[in-house]
Biopython code that builds the backbone (N, CA, C, O; Angstrom):
import numpy as np
from Bio.PDB.StructureBuilder import StructureBuilder

atoms = [
    (1, "UNK", "N", (-4.110, 5.261, 14.012)),
    (1, "UNK", "CA", (-3.479, 5.092, 13.430)),
    (1, "UNK", "C", (-2.959, 6.296, 12.176)),
    (1, "UNK", "O", (-3.813, 6.853, 11.487)),
    (2, "UNK", "N", (-1.964, 6.495, 12.061)),
    (2, "UNK", "CA", (-1.226, 7.463, 10.852)),
    (2, "UNK", "C", (-1.440, 6.437, 9.378)),
    (2, "UNK", "O", (-1.261, 5.239, 9.156)),
    (3, "UNK", "N", (-1.914, 7.603, 8.550)),
    (3, "UNK", "CA", (-2.081, 7.062, 7.209)),
    (3, "UNK", "C", (-1.069, 6.279, 6.370)),
    (3, "UNK", "O", (-1.384, 5.511, 5.461)),
    (4, "UNK", "N", (0.397, 6.601, 6.838)),
    (4, "UNK", "CA", (1.249, 5.521, 6.476)),
    (4, "UNK", "C", (1.041, 4.524, 6.774)),
    (4, "UNK", "O", (0.705, 3.705, 5.919)),
    (5, "UNK", "N", (1.149, 4.186, 8.055)),
    (5, "UNK", "CA", (0.709, 2.936, 8.587)),
    (5, "UNK", "C", (-0.095, 2.101, 8.284)),
    (5, "UNK", "O", (0.112, 0.888, 8.239)),
    (6, "UNK", "N", (-1.523, 2.910, 7.942)),
    (6, "UNK", "CA", (-2.592, 1.829, 7.514)),
    (6, "UNK", "C", (-2.258, 1.743, 5.405)),
    (6, "UNK", "O", (-2.507, 0.835, 4.612)),
    (7, "UNK", "N", (-1.951, 2.413, 5.301)),
    (7, "UNK", "CA", (-1.104, 2.050, 3.694)),
    (7, "UNK", "C", (-0.632, 0.615, 3.848)),
    (7, "UNK", "O", (-1.022, -0.427, 3.322)),
    (8, "UNK", "N", (0.455, 0.914, 4.848)),
    (8, "UNK", "CA", (1.508, -0.322, 5.008)),
    (8, "UNK", "C", (0.703, -1.434, 4.924)),
    (8, "UNK", "O", (0.760, -2.375, 4.132)),
    (9, "UNK", "N", (-0.232, -1.165, 6.044)),
    (9, "UNK", "CA", (-0.952, -2.517, 6.706)),
    (9, "UNK", "C", (-2.210, -3.041, 5.715)),
    (9, "UNK", "O", (-2.880, -4.010, 6.071)),
    (10, "UNK", "N", (-2.500, -2.316, 4.401)),
    (10, "UNK", "CA", (-3.268, -2.872, 3.852)),
    (10, "UNK", "C", (-2.766, -3.404, 2.867)),
    (10, "UNK", "O", (-3.210, -4.423, 2.339)),
    (11, "UNK", "N", (-1.339, -2.502, 2.341)),
    (11, "UNK", "CA", (-0.319, -3.758, 1.220)),
    (11, "UNK", "C", (-0.356, -4.881, 1.836)),
    (11, "UNK", "O", (-1.022, -5.738, 1.255)),
    (12, "UNK", "N", (0.338, -5.327, 3.248)),
    (12, "UNK", "CA", (0.432, -6.606, 3.724)),
    (12, "UNK", "C", (-0.793, -7.767, 3.657)),
    (12, "UNK", "O", (-0.805, -8.960, 3.354)),
    (13, "UNK", "N", (-1.854, -6.768, 4.112)),
    (13, "UNK", "CA", (-3.230, -7.687, 4.045)),
    (13, "UNK", "C", (-3.254, -8.034, 2.890)),
    (13, "UNK", "O", (-3.190, -9.263, 2.840)),
    (14, "UNK", "N", (-3.337, -7.410, 1.553)),
    (14, "UNK", "CA", (-3.720, -7.598, 0.135)),
    (14, "UNK", "C", (-2.779, -8.502, -0.216)),
    (14, "UNK", "O", (-3.168, -9.356, -1.013)),
    (15, "UNK", "N", (-1.527, -8.575, 0.184)),
    (15, "UNK", "CA", (-0.562, -9.726, -0.265)),
    (15, "UNK", "C", (-0.984, -11.078, 0.597)),
    (15, "UNK", "O", (-0.989, -12.261, 0.255)),
    (16, "UNK", "N", (-1.272, -10.558, 1.619)),
    (16, "UNK", "CA", (-1.368, -12.163, 2.441)),
    (16, "UNK", "C", (-2.937, -12.837, 1.759)),
    (16, "UNK", "O", (-3.082, -14.011, 1.416)),
    (17, "UNK", "N", (-3.839, -11.918, 1.696)),
    (17, "UNK", "CA", (-4.993, -12.023, 0.797)),
    (17, "UNK", "C", (-4.789, -12.809, -0.457)),
    (17, "UNK", "O", (-5.528, -13.788, -0.555)),
    (18, "UNK", "N", (-4.189, -12.661, -1.159)),
    (18, "UNK", "CA", (-3.485, -13.377, -2.636)),
    (18, "UNK", "C", (-2.538, -14.208, -2.598)),
    (18, "UNK", "O", (-2.249, -14.804, -3.636)),
    (19, "UNK", "N", (-1.762, -14.475, -1.302)),
    (19, "UNK", "CA", (-0.589, -15.332, -0.861)),
    (19, "UNK", "C", (0.295, -14.865, -2.198)),
    (19, "UNK", "O", (0.279, -15.569, -3.209)),
    (20, "UNK", "N", (0.953, -13.810, -2.143)),
    (20, "UNK", "CA", (1.922, -13.279, -2.642)),
    (20, "UNK", "C", (3.145, -12.550, -2.193)),
    (20, "UNK", "O", (2.774, -11.688, -1.396)),
    (21, "UNK", "N", (4.291, -12.518, -2.334)),
    (21, "UNK", "CA", (5.333, -12.008, -1.652)),
    (21, "UNK", "C", (5.466, -10.788, -2.294)),
    (21, "UNK", "O", (4.865, -10.491, -3.327)),
    (22, "UNK", "N", (6.405, -9.930, -1.573)),
    (22, "UNK", "CA", (6.369, -8.483, -2.061)),
    (22, "UNK", "C", (7.159, -8.406, -3.268)),
    (22, "UNK", "O", (7.148, -7.507, -4.109)),
    (23, "UNK", "N", (7.853, -9.479, -3.245)),
    (23, "UNK", "CA", (8.788, -9.304, -4.771)),
    (23, "UNK", "C", (7.778, -9.241, -5.884)),
    (23, "UNK", "O", (7.617, -8.370, -6.738)),
    (24, "UNK", "N", (6.944, -10.710, -5.613)),
    (24, "UNK", "CA", (5.972, -10.565, -6.719)),
    (24, "UNK", "C", (4.932, -9.175, -6.904)),
    (24, "UNK", "O", (4.550, -8.839, -8.025)),
    (25, "UNK", "N", (4.603, -8.557, -5.878)),
    (25, "UNK", "CA", (4.103, -7.362, -6.189)),
    (25, "UNK", "C", (4.676, -6.928, -6.976)),
    (25, "UNK", "O", (4.209, -6.994, -8.113)),
    (26, "UNK", "N", (5.781, -6.367, -6.788)),
    (26, "UNK", "CA", (6.444, -5.722, -7.616)),
    (26, "UNK", "C", (6.601, -6.103, -9.191)),
    (26, "UNK", "O", (6.463, -5.465, -10.235)),
    (27, "UNK", "N", (6.810, -6.902, -8.999)),
    (27, "UNK", "CA", (6.514, -7.540, -10.831)),
    (27, "UNK", "C", (5.302, -7.344, -11.338)),
    (27, "UNK", "O", (5.186, -6.940, -12.495)),
    (28, "UNK", "N", (4.210, -7.600, -10.547)),
    (28, "UNK", "CA", (2.708, -7.764, -10.836)),
    (28, "UNK", "C", (2.341, -6.175, -11.585)),
    (28, "UNK", "O", (1.660, -5.926, -12.580)),
    (29, "UNK", "N", (3.263, -5.059, -10.451)),
    (29, "UNK", "CA", (2.398, -3.985, -10.509)),
    (29, "UNK", "C", (3.592, -3.176, -11.145)),
    (29, "UNK", "O", (3.458, -1.991, -11.450)),
    (30, "UNK", "N", (4.674, -3.817, -11.314)),
    (30, "UNK", "CA", (5.920, -2.704, -11.862)),
    (30, "UNK", "C", (6.511, -1.638, -11.248)),
    (30, "UNK", "O", (6.895, -0.602, -11.791)),
    (31, "UNK", "N", (6.568, -1.933, -10.098)),
    (31, "UNK", "CA", (7.105, -0.793, -8.730)),
    (31, "UNK", "C", (8.400, -1.398, -8.133)),
    (31, "UNK", "O", (8.447, -2.385, -7.399)),
    (32, "UNK", "N", (9.237, -0.798, -8.480)),
    (32, "UNK", "CA", (10.503, -1.576, -7.398)),
    (32, "UNK", "C", (9.883, -2.240, -5.951)),
    (32, "UNK", "O", (9.021, -1.871, -5.154)),
    (33, "UNK", "N", (10.592, -3.159, -6.026)),
    (33, "UNK", "CA", (10.370, -4.111, -4.714)),
    (33, "UNK", "C", (10.542, -3.141, -3.606)),
    (33, "UNK", "O", (9.727, -2.796, -2.751)),
    (34, "UNK", "N", (12.430, -2.575, -3.896)),
    (34, "UNK", "CA", (12.614, -1.455, -2.684)),
    (34, "UNK", "C", (11.746, -0.361, -2.188)),
    (34, "UNK", "O", (11.737, 0.043, -1.025)),
    (35, "UNK", "N", (10.762, 0.243, -3.502)),
    (35, "UNK", "CA", (9.822, 0.990, -3.302)),
    (35, "UNK", "C", (8.714, 0.780, -2.184)),
    (35, "UNK", "O", (8.307, 1.576, -1.337)),
    (36, "UNK", "N", (8.298, -0.731, -2.478)),
    (36, "UNK", "CA", (7.557, -1.044, -2.007)),
    (36, "UNK", "C", (7.656, -1.440, -0.443)),
    (36, "UNK", "O", (6.755, -1.155, 0.347)),
    (37, "UNK", "N", (8.832, -2.121, -0.070)),
    (37, "UNK", "CA", (9.564, -1.858, 0.884)),
    (37, "UNK", "C", (10.031, -1.016, 2.234)),
    (37, "UNK", "O", (10.333, -1.256, 3.403)),
    (38, "UNK", "N", (9.857, 0.507, 1.038)),
    (38, "UNK", "CA", (9.912, 1.567, 2.176)),
    (38, "UNK", "C", (8.594, 1.731, 2.616)),
    (38, "UNK", "O", (8.260, 1.867, 3.793)),
    (39, "UNK", "N", (7.782, 1.714, 1.547)),
    (39, "UNK", "CA", (6.304, 1.917, 2.139)),
    (39, "UNK", "C", (6.031, 1.001, 3.032)),
    (39, "UNK", "O", (5.244, 1.524, 3.822)),
    (40, "UNK", "N", (6.237, -0.022, 3.328)),
    (40, "UNK", "CA", (6.051, -1.347, 4.208)),
    (40, "UNK", "C", (6.689, -0.989, 5.831)),
    (40, "UNK", "O", (6.068, -0.968, 6.893)),
    (41, "UNK", "N", (7.913, -0.766, 5.614)),
    (41, "UNK", "CA", (8.405, -0.216, 6.804)),
    (41, "UNK", "C", (8.449, 1.129, 6.976)),
    (41, "UNK", "O", (9.360, 1.607, 7.652)),
    (42, "UNK", "N", (7.378, 2.027, 6.336)),
    (42, "UNK", "CA", (7.235, 3.409, 6.998)),
    (42, "UNK", "C", (8.492, 4.394, 6.650)),
    (42, "UNK", "O", (8.311, 5.609, 6.732)),
    (43, "UNK", "N", (9.868, 3.834, 6.232)),
    (43, "UNK", "CA", (10.835, 4.549, 5.843)),
    (43, "UNK", "C", (9.914, 5.973, 4.917)),
    (43, "UNK", "O", (9.936, 7.154, 5.264)),
    (44, "UNK", "N", (9.320, 5.511, 3.951)),
    (44, "UNK", "CA", (8.450, 6.273, 2.874)),
    (44, "UNK", "C", (7.651, 7.249, 3.842)),
    (44, "UNK", "O", (6.713, 6.711, 4.431)),
    (45, "UNK", "N", (7.881, 8.676, 4.117)),
    (45, "UNK", "CA", (7.095, 9.625, 4.388)),
    (45, "UNK", "C", (5.798, 9.793, 4.053)),
    (45, "UNK", "O", (4.812, 9.999, 4.762)),
    (46, "UNK", "N", (5.956, 9.649, 2.565)),
    (46, "UNK", "CA", (4.428, 10.043, 1.860)),
    (46, "UNK", "C", (4.771, 8.912, 0.609)),
    (46, "UNK", "O", (5.629, 9.011, -0.269)),
    (47, "UNK", "N", (3.864, 7.889, 0.831)),
    (47, "UNK", "CA", (3.955, 7.071, -0.523)),
    (47, "UNK", "C", (3.241, 7.747, -1.451)),
    (47, "UNK", "O", (2.357, 8.549, -1.149)),
    (48, "UNK", "N", (3.586, 7.459, -2.656)),
    (48, "UNK", "CA", (3.288, 8.482, -3.810)),
    (48, "UNK", "C", (2.057, 7.694, -4.511)),
    (48, "UNK", "O", (1.957, 6.472, -4.622)),
    (49, "UNK", "N", (1.108, 8.716, -4.975)),
    (49, "UNK", "CA", (-0.391, 8.193, -5.788)),
    (49, "UNK", "C", (-0.032, 7.541, -7.260)),
    (49, "UNK", "O", (-0.926, 7.176, -8.023)),
    (50, "UNK", "N", (1.178, 7.449, -7.535)),
    (50, "UNK", "CA", (1.337, 6.549, -8.772)),
    (50, "UNK", "C", (1.468, 5.582, -8.434)),
    (50, "UNK", "O", (0.950, 4.624, -9.009)),
    (51, "UNK", "N", (2.372, 5.447, -7.140)),
    (51, "UNK", "CA", (2.989, 3.869, -6.893)),
    (51, "UNK", "C", (1.881, 3.186, -6.479)),
    (51, "UNK", "O", (1.769, 1.997, -6.777)),
    (52, "UNK", "N", (0.784, 3.925, -5.642)),
    (52, "UNK", "CA", (-0.224, 2.961, -5.309)),
    (52, "UNK", "C", (-0.867, 2.776, -6.211)),
    (52, "UNK", "O", (-1.376, 1.658, -6.297)),
    (53, "UNK", "N", (-1.148, 3.831, -7.342)),
    (53, "UNK", "CA", (-1.952, 3.166, -8.531)),
    (53, "UNK", "C", (-1.267, 1.956, -9.206)),
    (53, "UNK", "O", (-1.892, 0.902, -9.329)),
    (54, "UNK", "N", (0.022, 2.086, -9.652)),
    (54, "UNK", "CA", (0.431, 0.723, -9.772)),
    (54, "UNK", "C", (0.285, -0.365, -9.176)),
    (54, "UNK", "O", (0.069, -1.452, -9.713)),
    (55, "UNK", "N", (0.419, -0.086, -7.743)),
    (55, "UNK", "CA", (0.373, -1.360, -6.697)),
    (55, "UNK", "C", (-1.273, -1.901, -6.905)),
    (55, "UNK", "O", (-1.663, -3.064, -7.008)),
    (56, "UNK", "N", (-1.844, -1.000, -6.920)),
    (56, "UNK", "CA", (-3.611, -1.234, -7.148)),
    (56, "UNK", "C", (-3.596, -2.226, -8.393)),
    (56, "UNK", "O", (-3.880, -3.401, -8.159)),
    (57, "UNK", "N", (-3.303, -1.868, -9.643)),
    (57, "UNK", "CA", (-3.719, -2.027, -10.986)),
    (57, "UNK", "C", (-3.065, -3.695, -11.001)),
    (57, "UNK", "O", (-3.557, -4.662, -11.582)),
    (58, "UNK", "N", (-1.617, -3.645, -10.038)),
    (58, "UNK", "CA", (-0.966, -4.975, -10.546)),
    (58, "UNK", "C", (-1.786, -5.899, -9.379)),
    (58, "UNK", "O", (-1.571, -7.110, -9.340)),
    (59, "UNK", "N", (-2.626, -5.340, -8.539)),
    (59, "UNK", "CA", (-3.632, -6.179, -7.516)),
    (59, "UNK", "C", (-4.839, -6.808, -8.161)),
    (59, "UNK", "O", (-5.377, -7.891, -7.931)),
    (60, "UNK", "N", (-5.212, -5.598, -9.268)),
    (60, "UNK", "CA", (-6.351, -5.929, -9.898)),
    (60, "UNK", "C", (-7.442, -5.344, -9.469)),
    (60, "UNK", "O", (-8.540, -5.741, -9.860)),
    (61, "UNK", "N", (-7.266, -3.913, -8.266)),
    (61, "UNK", "CA", (-8.275, -3.357, -7.840)),
    (61, "UNK", "C", (-8.273, -2.003, -8.151)),
    (61, "UNK", "O", (-7.385, -1.555, -8.876)),
    (62, "UNK", "N", (-9.229, -1.227, -7.658)),
    (62, "UNK", "CA", (-9.098, -0.003, -7.949)),
    (62, "UNK", "C", (-8.280, 0.969, -6.702)),
    (62, "UNK", "O", (-7.862, 0.506, -5.641)),
    (63, "UNK", "N", (-8.180, 2.436, -7.143)),
    (63, "UNK", "CA", (-7.474, 3.088, -5.939)),
    (63, "UNK", "C", (-8.882, 3.154, -4.695)),
    (63, "UNK", "O", (-8.744, 2.988, -3.483)),
    (64, "UNK", "N", (-9.854, 3.367, -5.235)),
    (64, "UNK", "CA", (-11.201, 3.055, -4.405)),
    (64, "UNK", "C", (-11.377, 1.938, -3.837)),
    (64, "UNK", "O", (-12.029, 2.152, -2.815)),
    (65, "UNK", "N", (-11.128, 0.771, -3.956)),
    (65, "UNK", "CA", (-10.953, -0.556, -3.164)),
    (65, "UNK", "C", (-10.003, -0.685, -2.385)),
    (65, "UNK", "O", (-10.009, -1.456, -1.425)),
    (66, "UNK", "N", (-8.940, 0.162, -2.753)),
    (66, "UNK", "CA", (-7.754, -0.087, -1.589)),
    (66, "UNK", "C", (-7.864, 0.662, -0.658)),
    (66, "UNK", "O", (-7.284, 0.409, 0.398)),
    (67, "UNK", "N", (-8.562, 1.671, -0.796)),
    (67, "UNK", "CA", (-8.888, 2.696, 0.504)),
    (67, "UNK", "C", (-10.344, 2.414, 1.281)),
    (67, "UNK", "O", (-10.649, 3.151, 2.218)),
    (68, "UNK", "N", (-11.221, 1.347, 0.874)),
    (68, "UNK", "CA", (-12.445, 0.997, 1.338)),
    (68, "UNK", "C", (-11.909, -0.142, 1.993)),
    (68, "UNK", "O", (-11.628, -1.237, 1.504)),
    (69, "UNK", "N", (-11.828, 0.163, 2.888)),
    (69, "UNK", "CA", (-11.281, -1.150, 4.144)),
    (69, "UNK", "C", (-11.271, 0.175, 5.618)),
    (69, "UNK", "O", (-10.860, 1.335, 5.620)),
    (70, "UNK", "N", (-11.812, -0.530, 6.547)),
    (70, "UNK", "CA", (-11.758, -0.343, 7.786)),
    (70, "UNK", "C", (-10.229, 0.322, 8.468)),
    (70, "UNK", "O", (-10.247, 1.217, 9.313)),
    (71, "UNK", "N", (-9.333, -0.111, 8.091)),
    (71, "UNK", "CA", (-8.346, 0.389, 8.314)),
    (71, "UNK", "C", (-8.047, 1.978, 8.311)),
    (71, "UNK", "O", (-7.176, 2.516, 8.994)),
    (72, "UNK", "N", (-8.798, 2.533, 7.552)),
    (72, "UNK", "CA", (-9.011, 4.137, 7.342)),
    (72, "UNK", "C", (-9.771, 4.771, 7.574)),
    (72, "UNK", "O", (-9.867, 5.921, 7.146)),
    (73, "UNK", "N", (-10.577, 4.195, 8.355)),
    (73, "UNK", "CA", (-11.909, 4.810, 9.101)),
    (73, "UNK", "C", (-11.402, 6.074, 9.917)),
    (73, "UNK", "O", (-11.736, 7.251, 9.785)),
    (74, "UNK", "N", (-10.309, 5.372, 10.986)),
    (74, "UNK", "CA", (-10.070, 6.398, 12.013)),
    (74, "UNK", "C", (-8.554, 6.721, 12.070)),
    (74, "UNK", "O", (-7.840, 6.404, 13.021)),
    (75, "UNK", "N", (-8.006, 7.567, 10.649)),
    (75, "UNK", "CA", (-6.980, 7.878, 10.683)),
    (75, "UNK", "C", (-6.534, 9.144, 11.564)),
    (75, "UNK", "O", (-7.288, 10.116, 11.619)),
    (76, "UNK", "N", (-5.521, 9.137, 12.135)),
    (76, "UNK", "CA", (-4.745, 10.324, 12.782)),
    (76, "UNK", "C", (-5.040, 11.494, 11.666)),
    (76, "UNK", "O", (-4.873, 11.290, 10.463)),
    (77, "UNK", "N", (-5.549, 12.882, 12.265)),
    (77, "UNK", "CA", (-5.160, 13.819, 11.298)),
    (77, "UNK", "C", (-3.827, 14.007, 11.729)),
    (77, "UNK", "O", (-3.408, 13.695, 12.844)),
    (78, "UNK", "N", (-2.783, 14.833, 10.279)),
    (78, "UNK", "CA", (-1.579, 15.245, 10.640)),
    (78, "UNK", "C", (-1.192, 16.343, 10.289)),
    (78, "UNK", "O", (-0.628, 16.566, 9.218)),
    (79, "UNK", "N", (-1.436, 17.126, 11.111)),
    (79, "UNK", "CA", (-0.888, 18.433, 10.801)),
    (79, "UNK", "C", (0.474, 18.892, 11.279)),
    (79, "UNK", "O", (0.867, 19.125, 12.422)),
    (80, "UNK", "N", (1.136, 18.968, 10.029)),
    (80, "UNK", "CA", (2.632, 19.692, 10.749)),
    (80, "UNK", "C", (2.740, 21.144, 10.547)),
    (80, "UNK", "O", (3.711, 21.759, 10.989)),
]
sb = StructureBuilder()
sb.init_structure("model")
sb.init_model(0)
sb.init_chain("A")
sb.init_seg("    ")
for serial, (resi, resn, name, xyz) in enumerate(atoms, 1):
    if name == "N":
        sb.init_residue(resn, " ", resi, " ")
    sb.init_atom(name, np.array(xyz, "f"), 0.0, 1.0, " ", f" {name:<3s}", serial, name[0])
structure = sb.get_structure()
């Protein structure tokens, strides 16, 4: 799995756990829902750290908690 796919899946999983929609996540985090959707459909090649931090703030978790998931255990190396 690539990092952008893992980030997208983690956001989806966290929203599902909290029973919130992407639009609600946008309201909670102050991140435009279209930005979140572009992260989810992997249109965004490089999800911004600031956006991820805001999403984490909206979900009331730390950035460390965000990445502390088995999704990130076997990330493919991406050398371009």
